KEVEX-549668 format. One record per residue: x, y, z of N, C-alpha, C in turn. Coordinates in steps of 0.05 Angstrom, whole numbers, padded with zeros to 5 digits, always signed. Each point is the difference from the previous one (the first is absolute). Layout:
% residues N
XYZXYZXYZ...
% end
This chain:
% residues 380
-00571+00349+00043+00021+00008-00008+00030+00006+00030+00020-00014-00004+00014+00012+00022+00007+00023+00000+00010+00013-00018+00010+00026-00001-00027+00022+00010-00018-00003+00004-00031+00004+00010-00019+00006+00024+00025-00022+00010-00019-00003+00025+00021+00008+00019-00015+00009+00028+00015+00021+00021+00006-00010+00022+00001-00006+00027+00008-00002+00030-00037+00007-00003-00003+00017-00005-00026+00020+00019-00030-00020-00005+00011-00010-00037-00021-00027-00011-00005-00024+00016+00025-00003+00000+00005-00033+00026-00007+00002+00026-00004+00034+00013-00005+00004+00028-00031-00004-00010-00006+00011-00019-00035+00012+00008-00007-00028-00004-00002-00024-00023-00010-00023-00002+00011-00014+00025+00025-00004+00013-00001-00014+00013-00011+00006+00035-00021+00028-00005-00003+00006+00023+00027+00012+00026+00018+00009-00013+00011-00002+00017+00024+00027+00009+00014+00017+00013+00016+00020-00007+00020-00002-00019+00015+00026-00016+00015-00006-00018+00040-00015+00013+00000+00008+00036+00016-00006+00012-00005-00030+00013-00022-00010-00011-00001-00033+00004+00011-00010-00027-00002+00009-00027+00006-00009-00016+00023+00001-00005+00021+00024+00007+00023+00000-00013+00011-00016+00017-00008-00008+00030+00011-00010+00018-00004-00029-00009-00021-00016-00013-00004-00026-00008+00019-00011-00024+00002+00027-00016+00018+00003-00025+00022-00007+00003+00016+00010+00017+00026-00006+00013+00006-00013+00024-00017-00024-00004+00005-00023+00030+00002+00022+00026-00010+00024+00009+00013+00005+00018-00029-00014+00017+00010+00005+00033-00011-00009+00018-00029+00008+00013-00024-00010+00013-00028+00021+00004-00019-00011-00022+00004-00009-00012-00008-00008-00024-00020-00031+00006-00028-00004+00013-00014-00024+00009+00008-00023-00029+00005-00025+00001-00004-00019-00021-00023+00004-00023-00023+00000+00013-00017+00002-00017+00001+00025-00016+00003+00027+00017+00001+00020-00031+00022+00001-00014+00015-00017+00006+00027-00004-00022-00015-00008-00022-00003-00027+00018-00010-00014-00030-00018+00017-00023-00025+00018+00015-00010+00014-00013+00006+00020-00019+00014+00009+00012+00015+00028-00014+00016-00021-00022+00020-00022+00005+00011-00010-00019-00016-00012-00027-00021-00008+00006-00022-00004-00017-00008+00017-00022-00002+00024+00012-00002+00024-00018+00018+00006-00007+00015-00004+00005+00035+00011-00019+00004-00017-00018-00012-00026+00001+00003-00023-00016-00009+00007-00025-00033+00013+00008-00023+00005-00023+00005+00023-00011+00011+00017+00003+00010+00030-00011+00027-00010-00008+00009-00018-00014+00036-00005-00001+00010+00021+00009-00001+00015+00030+00015+00025+00003+00032-00007+00014+00020+00019-00012+00016+00002+00007+00022+00028+00016-00008-00007+00019-00001+00034+00019+00028+00013+00004+00015-00013+00017+00027+00005-00001+00011+00004-00028+00007-00006-00016+00020-00013-00026-00018+00034-00009-00019-00001+00002-00010+00028-00026+00001+00027+00032+00008-00005+00022+00000+00022+00012+00034+00012+00000+00016-00037-00006+00021+00020+00000+00009+00008-00018-00012-00008-00021+00017+00018-00032-00021+00025-00006-00010-00003+00016-00013+00032+00003+00024+00016+00012+00002-00016+00017+00017+00013+00015+00037+00000-00015-00009-00015-00007+00032+00006-00022+00009+00020-00021-00029+00002+00002-00018+00023-00031+00023-00006-00028+00004-00020-00005+00013-00001-00022-00005-00040+00004+00001-00006-00035-00002-00021-00011+00026-00016+00006+00003-00025+00012+00028-00017-00002+00006-00009-00030+00028+00005+00001+00010-00015-00034+00026-00008+00009+00002-00032+00003+00004-00021+00003+00014-00010-00023+00025-00024+00002+00010-00011-00024+00016-00020+00001-00009-00010-00014+00012-00038-00006+00018-00005-00012+00020-00008+00009+00031-00020-00017+00002-00016-00001+00006-00014-00027+00003-00029-00002+00004-00005-00028+00017-00028-00003+00015-00002-00025-00030-00010-00011+00014+00002-00027-00022+00005-00029-00020-00027+00000-00028+00005-00016-00018-00017+00021-00004-00022-00019+00026-00008-00019-00006-00014-00026+00040-00022+00013+00010+00012+00025+00027-00016-00002-00011-00017+00026+00007-00024-00002+00004-00028+00018-00024-00007+00005-00010-00012-00039-00018-00009-00006-00025+00007+00000-00007+00033+00011-00022+00010+00009-00006+00002+00028+00026-00003+00019-00010-00003+00025-00003+00023+00008+00015+00023-00013-00008+00028+00009-00032+00015-00014-00003-00015-00020-00039+00010-00010-00014-00002+00026+00002-00033+00018-00014+00004+00026-00004+00022+00017+00030+00008-00002+00002+00020+00022-00016+00021-00002+00006+00009-00020-00009+00018-00014-00048+00009-00006+00009-00031-00001-00032+00001+00005-00004+00012+00029+00010-00013+00016-00010+00010+00028+00010+00028+00018+00018+00011-00026-00004+00033+00007-00017+00017-00015-00014-00019-00015-00017+00023-00020-00029-00015+00014-00007-00011+00020-00023-00005+00005+00007+00014+00038+00023-00005+00005-00005+00027+00023-00005+00026-00011+00010+00005-00019+00000+00027-00020-00029+00004+00004-00022-00016-00011-00026-00003-00008-00017+00000+00042+00006-00001+00009-00005-00007+00020+00005+00027+00020+00010+00013-00002+00020+00025+00015-00002+00026-00020-00017-00004-00031-00001+00019+00002-00025+00012-00001-00019-00007+00019-00028+00018+00001+00021+00016+00033+00015-00007+00007+00016+00022+00016+00023+00016-00003-00005-00003-00026+00019+00029-00012+00026-00009+00010+00007-00020-00014+00023-00012+00000+00002-00011-00041+00027+00006+00004+00015-00016-00029+00014-00008+00011+00009-00015-00021+00023-00025-00001+00019-00004-00036+00025+00021+00011+00013+00003-00030+00021-00029+00001-00004-00024-00010+00015-00034-00013+00032+00007-00017+00013-00002+00015+00031+00012-00017+00013-00025-00017+00006-00010-00009+00015-00021-00013+00023-00009-00007+00029-00011-00003+00013-00009-00006+00016-00029-00012+00022+00008-00016+00013-00026-00003+00015-00009+00018+00004-00017+00006-00006-00025+00035+00042+00001-00016-00005-00007-00031+00030-00005-00008+00016+00024-00003-00011+00014+00009+00013+00020-00017+00010+00027+00030+00022+00001+00011+00008+00020+00021-00013+00028-00001+00013+00004-00024-00003+00035-00005-00030+00005+00004-00010-00013-00014-00030-00005+00001-00011+00007+00022+00003-00018+00022+00000+00000+00025+00002+00022+00013+00024+00009+00003+00009+00017+00011-00006+00028-00010-00007+00009-00026-00017+00009-00020-00017+00020+00022-00027-00028+00007-00025+00004+00017+00000+00006+00023+00026-00008+00015+00002+00009+00038+00001+00022-00010+00021+00013-00024+00008+00021+00006-00026+00026+00004-00013-00010-00012-00032+00017-00014-00013-00004+00021-00007-00027+00020-00013-00002+00025+00014+00016+00019+00021-00002+00001+00022+00024+00023-00017+00029-00011+00003+00005-00024-00015+00022+00000-00020+00012+00002-00022-00020+00001-00023+00006+00006-00016-00029+00007+00012-00006+00034-00028-00026+00002-00022+00006+00001-00019+00026-00006-00028+00005+00003-00003-00010+00038-00017-00004-00002-00011-00011+00032+00014-00023+00009+00010-00006-00011+00005-00030+00004+00009-00013-00013+00003-00031-00001+00006-00017-00020+00003-00029+00007-00006-00013-00025+00004-00042+00003+00012-00002-00010+00023-00020+00007+00030-00007-00012-00004-00025-00008+00000-00017-00010+00020-00030-00004+00025-00004+00003+00017+00000+00029+00025-00003+00009+00012-00021-00026+00016+00006-00023+00014-00012-00015+00025+00010-00003+00015-00019-00003+00034+00009-00007-00005+00022+00023+00015+00001+00033+00000+00011+00027+00028+00013-00004+00023-00003-00017+00032+00010+00004-00020+00032-00023-00024+00000-00012+00001+00021-00017-00024+00019+00012-00021-00017+00024-00017+00009+00011+00009+00012+00023+00006-00016+00023+00005+00010+00034+00010+00024-00013+00030+00009-00012+00015+00033-00007-00020+00019-00009-00017-00003-00010-00025+00018-00009-00019+00001+00010-00006-00026+00026-00019+00009+00020+00020+00029+00019+00016-00009+00006+00017+00012+00019+00003+00028-00009-00009+00012-00022+00018+00029-00008-00040+00013+00008-00010-00019-00003-00033+00005-00003+00001+00016+00036-00016+00031+00001-00018+00009+00014-00012-00029+00027+00007+00010+00029-00012-00016+00014-00032+00005+00008-00009+00015-00008-00016+00008-00010-00017-00013-00021+00004-00010-00016-00011-00022-00031-00012-00016+00014-00026-00013+00010-00004-00026+00009-00002-00018-00026+00004-00023-00007+00007-00025-00015-00009-00022+00008-00009-00024-00011-00008-00019+00005+00013-00023-00020+00008-00027+00014+00014-00018-00020-00026-00023-00007-00008-00012-00028-00007-00020-00006+00010-00009-00019+00002-00045-00001+00014-00018-00006+00032+00001+00017-00005+00005+00020+00019-00002+00021+00020+00020+00018+00014-00005+00008+00016+00018+00014+00033+00005+00009+00009+00010+00000+00023+00010-00013+00020+00013+00029+00027-00013+00012+00015+00004+00023+00010+00042-00010-00001+00013+00019+00010+00023+00003-00015+00021-00007-00027+00003-00008-00013+00001+00001-00029+00006+00024-00027+00027-00005-00005+00013+00028-00032-00005-00025-00014-00020-00003-00020+00010-00011-00023+00010+00019-00030+00001-00006-00020-00004+00022-00008-00019+00001-00003-00017-00022-00006-00028-00003+00010-00022-00018+00012-00020+00002+00007-00010-00015-00028-00022-00011-00004-00016-00022-00020-00018-00002+00017-00013-00019-00001-00028+00000+00008-00029-00009-00008-00020+00012+00027-00016-00002-00010-00022+00007+00019-00022+00015+00001-00029+00011+00022-00003+00014+00012-00008-00014+00021+00004-00015+00016-00010-00025+00007-00026+00007+00026+00001+00026+00003-00029+00014-00009-00024+00008-00023+00006+00006-00030-00014-00001-00004-00009-00027-00003+00010-00014-00011+00009-00033+00022-00029-00010+00025+00007+00006+00022-00017-00011-00002-00032+00011-00011+00002+00022+00007-00019+00010-00018-00014-00008-00027+00001+00000-00022-00015+00001+00002-00011-00036+00012+00021-00027+00000-00004-00017+00019-00031+00004+00018+00005+00005+00007-00021+00006-00003-00029+00003-00009+00003+00024-00019-00019+00000-00020-00016-00010-00010+00020-00023-00019-00006-00011+00013-00015-00026+00025+00009-00007+00015-00011-00028+00003-00025+00015+00012-00002+00017+00003-00025+00007-00015-00020+00001-00025-00004+00010-00025-00014-00001-00016-00001-00039+00015+00019-00012-00009-00006-00026+00017-00005-00013+00025-00003-00002+00024-00009-00018-00009-00031+00001+00005-00009-00022-00007-00033-00001+00025-00022+00008+00025+00013+00002+00026-00012+00013+00013+00011+00026+00018-00007+00000+00020+00020+00022+00018+00014+00001-00008+00010-00035+00029+00009-00005+00009+00024+00007+00006+00021-00003+00007+00014+00014-00008+00027-00003-00006+00022+00017-00018+00014-00009+00007+00029-00008-00009+00017-00020+00010+00029-00017-00011+00018+00015+00004+00021+00011-00006+00024+00001+00017+00021-00017-00012+00008-00019+00001+00019-00025-00015+00036+00014+00030+00009+00005+00007+00034+00017-00003+00014-00026-00030+00012+00008+00011+00041-00016+00005+00018+00016+00005+00021-00006+00003+00019+00015+00011-00004+00027+00030-00008+00002-00004-00008+00031+00005+00018+00012+00004+00016-00008+00002+00036+00016-00021+00002+00017-00024-00010-00013-00026+00011+00020+00000-00025+00026-00005+00019+00019-00003-00013+00037-00018-00022-00007-00025-00002-00009-00016-00029+00000+00003-00012-00024+00012+00005-00024+00015-00028-00008+00023-00008+00009+00024+00008+00018+00011-00006+00015-00010-00016+00018-00022-00001+00009-00004-00011+00025-00018-00015-00014-00015-00008-00019-00015-00026-00010+00027-00021-00002+00022+00005-00010+00016-00019-00009+00011-00004+00026+00008+00017+00027+00002-00003+00023-00011-00023+00009-00035-00003-00002-00010-00018+00009-00003-00020-00009-00004-00003-00032+00008-00024-00015+00026-00014+00015+00020+00018-00004+00028-00025+00008-00003-00013+00041-00010+00013+00003-00016-00011+00025-00012-00021+00001-00015+00001-00018-00020-00024+00003+00018-00029-00009+00012+00001-00021+00018-00020-00009+00017-00009+00019+00011+00023+00011+00026-00005+00016-00018-00009+00030-00012-00012+00008-00016-00007+00023-00021+00022+00029+00007+00016-00013-00013+00025+00021-00028-00010+00012-00004+00006+00031-00017+00000+00009-00028+00022-00027-00021-00003-00003-00015+00030-00003-00004+00019+00008+00006+00023-00008-00010+00031+00018-00017-00007+00019-00027-00005-00008-00022+00000+00016-00001-00010+00021+00015-00038-00002+00009-00010+00028+00024+00017+00016+00022+00011-00014+00020+00009+00021-00012+00025+00009-00020+00011-00007-00025+00024+00013-00003-00008+00027-00012-00025-00010-00019-00013+00022+00016-00011+00022+00031-00004-00001+00019-00014+00016+00000-00033+00003-00009+00001-00032-00009-00037-00004+00030-00011-00004+00014+00014-00018+00024-00009+00009+00017+00013-00008+00030+00001+00014+00010+00024+00005+00035-00008-00021-00006-00025-00006+00020-00004-00011+00004+00010-00018+00027+00003-00015+00013+00017-00020-00001-00017-00025+00000-00025-00002+00001-00009-00030-00016-00035+00016-00008-00015-00027+00002-00024-00002+00002-00017-00016+00000-00019-00003+00008-00022-00033-00017+00019-00011+00031+00001-00027-00011+00011-00015-00024-00009-00022-00010+00011-00018-00030+00001-00006+00009-00020-00027+00015+00027-00021+00004-00003-00022+00026+00017-00009+00009-00010-00019+00028+00019-00006-00021+00020-00015+00012+00028+00014-00008+00028-00016+00026+00015-00009-00019+00001-00026+00033+00009-00022-00024+00034-00008+00022+00023+00004-00012+00026-00006+00020+00015-00024-00025+00002-00010+00024+00015-00022-00024+00029-00012+00017+00022-00010-00012+00027-00005+00003+00001-00026-00029+00010-00023+00002+00008-00010-00003+00033-00012+00009+00013-00009-00001+00026-00005-00029+00014+00002-00015-00012-00030-00016+00009-00011-00019-00024-00022-00016-00019+00015-00016-00016-00006-00018+00006-00021-00007+00032-00001-00008+00001-00030+00003+00002-00019+00020-00002-00004+00020+00001-00029+00005-00019+00000-00013-00009-00038+00006-00027-00003+00035-00007-00001+00015+00003-00016+00018+00005+00004+00011-00009+00028+00002+00019+00020+00002-00010+00023-00007-00019+00004-00018-00006+00012-00016-00018+00010+00010-00022-00021-00009-00017-00029+00010-00012-00010+00027-00016+00000+00029+00012+00010+00022+00007+00004+00003-00017+00033-00017+00012+00007-00002-00006+00046-00015-00020-00007-00014-00014-00014-00015-00019+00008+00024-00034-00018+00000+00012-00019+00018-00022-00016+00029-00008+00031+00009+00017+00003+00028-00003+00016-00006-00008+00028-00024+00001+00004-00012-00003+00027-00007-00027-00001-00005-00009-00012-00016-00034-00009+00015-00013-00010+00024+00010-00011+00030-00016-00007+00009-00005+00025+00011+00021+00018+00009-00010+00019-00007-00014+00017-00034+00001+00007-00010-00016+00026-00023-00013-00022+00004-00028-00011-00026-00013-00015-00011-00017+00021+00008+00001+00019-00011-00018+00019-00024+00018+00018+00000+00019+00000-00026+00015+00014-00023+00005-00012-00023+00000+00030-00014-00019-00004-00024+00026+00010+00009+00019+00004-00020+00036+00007+00018+00009-00009-00026+00023-00002+00013+00034-00003-00017+00013+00005+00013+00015+00019-00014+00029+00013+00013+00031-00020-00022+00007+00002+00005+00033-00021-00012+00013+00032+00017+00019+00007+00005+00019+00019-00024+00029-00004-00007-00006-00017-00020+00026-00010-00020-00014-00023-00006+00022-00013-00025+00001-00019-00004-00019-00031+00029-00004+00000+00003-00011-00024+00011-00028-00002-00014-00017+00014+00002-00030+00002-00013-00011-00027-00017+00010-00014-00012-00008-00029+00024+00004-00009+00018+00014-00005+00026-00010-00023+00003-00030+00005+00010-00007+00021+00019-00018+00015-00023-00037-00011-00028+00006+00009-00016-00015-00018+00001-00009-00018-00007+00028-00018+00006-00004-00032+00021-00018-00013+00024+00017+00006+00015-00015-00009+00002-00030+00008+00007-00013+00029-00009-00030-00004-00018-00006-00016-00022+00015-00005-00021-00020-00012+00010-00006-00029+00008+00027-00009+00005+00000-00028+00026-00021-00020+00013-00010+00030+00017-00021-00001-00008-00029+00009-00024+00005+00010-00020-00034+00015+00024-00004+00028+00013+00023+00017+00018-00008+00017-00030-00007+00027-00013+00023-00013-00024+00011+00045-00013-00024-00002+00005-00022-00014-00009-00024+00027+00017-00011+00012+00029-00002+00003+00019+00009+00023+00007+00014+00008-00016+00026+00004-00003+00027+00025-00019+00003+00008-00006+00022+00023-00027+00011+00020+00023+00027-00014-00029+00018-00002+00012+00028+00005-00027+00019+00018+00016+00015+00011-00008+00008+00016+00004+00030-00004-00015+00024-00002+00005+00023+00013-00014+00028+00006-00007+00018+00001-00015+00019+00006-00021+00014-00015-00018+00015+00006-00016+00014-00003-00030-00010-00029-00016+00008+00003-00007-00007-00025-00011+00014-00020+00018+00015-00009-00002+00012-00023-00003-00016-00030-00017+00008-00017-00014-00023-00013+00016-00021-00019+00035+00009-00009+00012-00021-00012+00002-00015+00022+00000+00010+00028+00006-00028+00025-00026-00014-00010-00029+00009-00004-00016-00014+00004-00002-00009-00015+00005+00004-00024-00002-00014-00029+00018-00028+00005+00016+00009+00018+00027-00029-00002-00017-00020+00014-00013+00010+00024-00003-00023+00021-00018-00004-00008-00019+00006-00028-00029-00024-00005+00006-00016-00013+00028+00004-00021+00015-00009-00026+00008-00032+00024+00019+00006+00021+00003-00012+00017+00029+00005-00006+00015+00015-00009+00026+00014-00002+00001+00012+00025-00005+00008+00012+00009+00002+00024-00016-00015+00028+00010-00012+00017-00014-00017+00019-00013+00024+00022+00003+00017+00015-00009+00021+00021+00012+00028-00007-00024+00019+00011+00010+00026+00006-00010+00005+00018+00021+00021+00011-00011+00020+00028+00008+00021-00005-00031+00002+00011-00008+00030+00007+00009+00027+00021+00003+00023-00011+00009+00014+00027-00019+00025-00004-00024-00007-00015-00015+00019-00013+00008+00033+00001+00011-00004-00025+00008+00031-00011-00018+00027+00006-00019-00001-00003-00018+00024-00018-00010+00007+00029+00003-00020+00024-00011+00009+00018+00025+00014+00024+00023-00021-00005+00012+00025+00003+00011+00023+00007-00012+00010-00027+00006+00023-00008-00017+00017+00003-00024-00007+00003-00024+00010+00006+00000+00005+00030+00011-00020+00021+00005+00011+00025+00015+00015+00010+00025+00002-00019+00016+00021+00005-00011+00025-00004-00020+00006-00023-00008+00029-00005-00008+00000+00019-00018-00019+00027-00025+00009+00015+00014+00006+00022+00016-00016+00005+00012+00007+00020+00021+00032+00004+00008+00007-00027+00009+00034-00004-00023+00016+00005-00011+00000-00021-00032+00008+00008-00007+00010+00031-00001-00024+00010-00002-00008+00028+00014+00022+00026+00029-00008-00013+00029+00017+00021-00015+00031+00002-00009+00009-00040-00009+00023-00005-00009+00013+00021-00025-00006+00001-00028+00005+00014+00004-00002+00022+00007-00018+00014+00004-00007+00025+00024+00022+00018+00009+00014-00025+00031+00004+00016+00017-00011+00012+00002-00027-00001+00006-00023+00016+00025-00015-00014+00030+00016-00002+00014-00013-00005+00020-00010+00021-00009-00017+00016+00013-00006+00022+00028-00017-00005-00001-00026-00014+00016-00016-00009-00006-00009-00018+00022-00020-00004-00008-00030-00021-00007-00016+00005-00014-00008-00021-00028-00025+00010+00008-00019-00025-00012-00021+00009+00015-00025-00029-00030-00017+00012-00007-00002-00041-00025-00010+00000+00005-00024-00015-00007-00029+00012+00009-00027-00011-00021-00009-00025+00000-00003-00023-00014-00012-00007-00002-00028-00006-00025-00014+00005+00006-00039+00003+00004-00006-00021+00021-00024+00010+00002-00020-00033-00022-00014-00013-00009+00008-00014-00020-00009-00018+00015-00024-00021-00013-00032-00007+00010-00016-00009-00017+00000-00026+00003-00009-00013-00009-00010-00040+00006-00015-00005-00027-00021-00008+00007-00024-00019-00021-00002-00019+00000-00017-00020-00014-00001-00017-00036-00002+00011-00002-00012+00018-00024-00001+00004-00011+00027+00025+00014+00017+00013-00013+00015+00010-00003+00027-00015+00018+00006-00032+00001+00021-00006-00027+00017-00002-00007+00031+00017-00029+00010-00009-00007-00003-00021-00025-00008-00013-00021+00003-00018+00011+00023-00024-00009+00026+00015+00014+00026-00013+00020+00021+00016+00014+00012-00012+00019+00015+00009+00006+00013-00017-00016+00026+00006-00003+00033-00003+00016+00003+00016+00018+00004+00015+00030+00015+00014+00007-00033+00022+00023-00001+00010+00001-00016+00022-00011-00006+00022-00027+00019+00003-00010-00006+00024-00021+00014-00004-00026-00025-00021-00021+00018-00009-00022+00007+00028+00008-00008+00024-00019-00008+00024+00003+00029+00019+00024+00011-00009+00007+00023+00016-00020+00023+00005+00004-00005+00024-00024+00028+00006+00003+00032+00007-00021+00010-00004+00007+00031-00006+00011+00011+00027+00008+00022+00004+00013+00012+00024-00021-00001+00010-00002+00002+00027-00023+00008+00025+00011+00027+00017-00016+00014-00009+00010+00033+00000+00009+00010+00033-00023-00025+00020-00003+00008+00026+00027-00009+00018+00020-00015-00025+00024-00014+00013+00018+00024+00002+00000+00025+00003+00020+00023-00015-00015+00017+00035-00018-00002+00011-00014+00014+00020+00017+00001+00022
% end
């Protein structure tokens, strides 16, 4: 077991000094490649995590982290996937004396959010991970924190904050890509509609901007980054319509919203929902025998979206791997504490993954069943 192995034992098995083992573990010079490979092989066979355990002993106390997010049932269950990632991190890090407390709030109740943030300010633990929703509420709360309190973001980033790390997706490119897919999937050249929820959230706003950029004919973000096309805009590709719905999860609100939307735009041929609630749009269209006239694209492999994709009520889902986002955020927080490395903000960008019925995973115990376990040697 890792906690029973010692540097002295590794040195004995490798036939080298303890100092050589220490240099090899920390990638210091004066260790031959053959010796380094031999020591690494022994470390792997013993499942040894040297510096983490040593630093934990130096800290002389367990680490208590907090994770803050909207209620796991909100946004069509999107936050349940994030919670899965936090729970996975908690299991992986428990061996190092780390505990993670998950706190949830009602994202439609500002008072609930503010109350939880006040509690977080009073007791932030040794650090926390938080989904940066409603920045007008969150940023002032973060500014009231002691600068010594480390924190990380998952599910995007916001301006005016200084996290150790932000884990999210290139939301603008995601919106651009979603519009391209919708353009190809829609049955005719009618207008494309983007349904926006939680406009205040930065990643939602960027998705909307990416959608609009594609429709007006802008070059792709990748092409512009590669200096292949610096023109601000080209020939408009499609008519873009952007409409906001405060809460697609409420049946009465979404019913009235969709009735009005399609009365105003009867010739629309595609609809993009900028969060995990796309299945509601697809189901509404299917129940009125209108789905064949509209393509539907949305985000996130929540169960309802997967079912809608299989049923033909949704045409494409973009995944941002929310469980991995949350798990990676806790990983980075742990590394920062163990290494005492708080040198500045970092952004981890998740890939844009595209799912149709044909390439859905056969079994999905989490949003990424192939996620690897922590490699403890990364903390050396």
